[in-house]
N, C-alpha and C positions, 0 to 999 in steps of 0.2 A: 503494499499500500504506500510505501514512500518513493522519493524520488530520488536521483542519484547526489543530491547534493550532500554535504556532510554536516554534522551538527556542529553548532557553533556554541561557545561559552556565553554566560550571560554576563552582564558587567556586575560587580559588585557595588557600584555608585547607584544602581538602579533596582538592585534585587529585592528592596523593600516594596516596589510597587507590585510586586509579586507575593510577598509574605504578608501585606498587611490585607485586610479586607476590602480591597478595591475592585467594583467592577471592572469589566473589561468588554471590549467590543470585538466579536469575533466577526472575521469577513470572509465569507465561502464565495464560490462561483456557482451560478445556477446554470441549467441545461444550456442556455442561451449566451453564456459568457458576461452576462450582466452581475456585477457583486449583489450579495446579500447579505445584512449586518444582523446581528443578533448581540445584545447585551448577555453576557455568561459571568458565572463565578467560576475562578481557576484556582487549582490546586499546585502547589510547589513545593516538591522535595526534592533533596540534593541535586538541583538542576533539571529534575523530568516535571513536565507539565502535565495537566490533565483536567478536564471539563467534565460535567455530566448533564445531561439533557435526557427528554424523552425520545425513544426510538423513532417514532413516526415523523418528527420534525423534519422540517425543510433542509435545515443546515446539515444533519446526518445524511439525507440522501444526497444532497451536493458534496459533501465529504467523501462519500463511497464512491461516486462518481469522478471526482477531482480532489485527490488528498492535499492539494495547496491550500493553505489558509494564511490569514494574518490575522495577528492577535494585538492590540492597542489597549495600552491602561496609561491613563494620564492622571498626575499627581493633583488631588483636589486642592491642595495648598499653594500650588505653583503650576499654573494651566500651562507653562512655557517648558516644563520638564515631564517628559512621557517617554515611554518605551515603545517601540514598533518592533513587532516579531514576526519575521515572514517564516512559516513552519510548513512541516510534512505532517500530515497524519500517520501515525504509526500502528494505531490499533483504536479499533471500534468493537467494545464488548459488552455484554450483560453481566460478564461475570464481576461480583463485588459492586454492583451499581449501587445498590441501596445503601450499602455500607459508605460507598465513597458520596453519595447524596447527604447522608447522615453528617460525614465528616465536613462538609462543606458548610451545610446548615449550622453547626456549631462555630466553624470559622467566621461566617458572615452574620450570624444572629447572634451568636454568644454561647458560652460555653454550658449553659444551662438547657440549650435547645435540643429537643429530640423529636425525630420524625419517626413516626411508627409504620415501619414496613408494610405491616398489615392494610393500613389506609391508604397506601398508594397504588392507585388502579392502573396507572400507565407501565408499561416496560421503559425500563431506562438503560442507558448505556454510559459506560466511561469511554472518552476519547482521550487518548494519549497523544501528545504533539509534541516534536523536536523542532527546536528554532534552527535554520539553516542561514539566517541572515538575521544580524540585531540593527537595529538603530535606537541609540539612546540620544535623548536631547535632554539640555538644561542641567 
């Protein structure tokens, strides 16, 4: 599912934009080539990035057809400081998706937040992405 580009390291100067609970904008490509944007939550662990979504979403269909995506995170304290990551999708899987969603819920909504997997009616997937080009500004 990946391209031939090699993964690149994330700059330490901007890693906080991925470890803070900041929403990111994910850009995928529609079948006609037009960009499609979605606000997503991102998990960052040891240089690895992942997001979680419902399996039937347009962005999942787009990433399945074309694994090239862009992720952008803007510092809410300084709009001139942001991180643009051009990435390859390396995996889309339902394995561990509900647990991953709960992890993101705790990160973005607080440590006491808990999502009951039994009440989640839609199939979820974890999407792993790897940066192949990094642009850090500010």
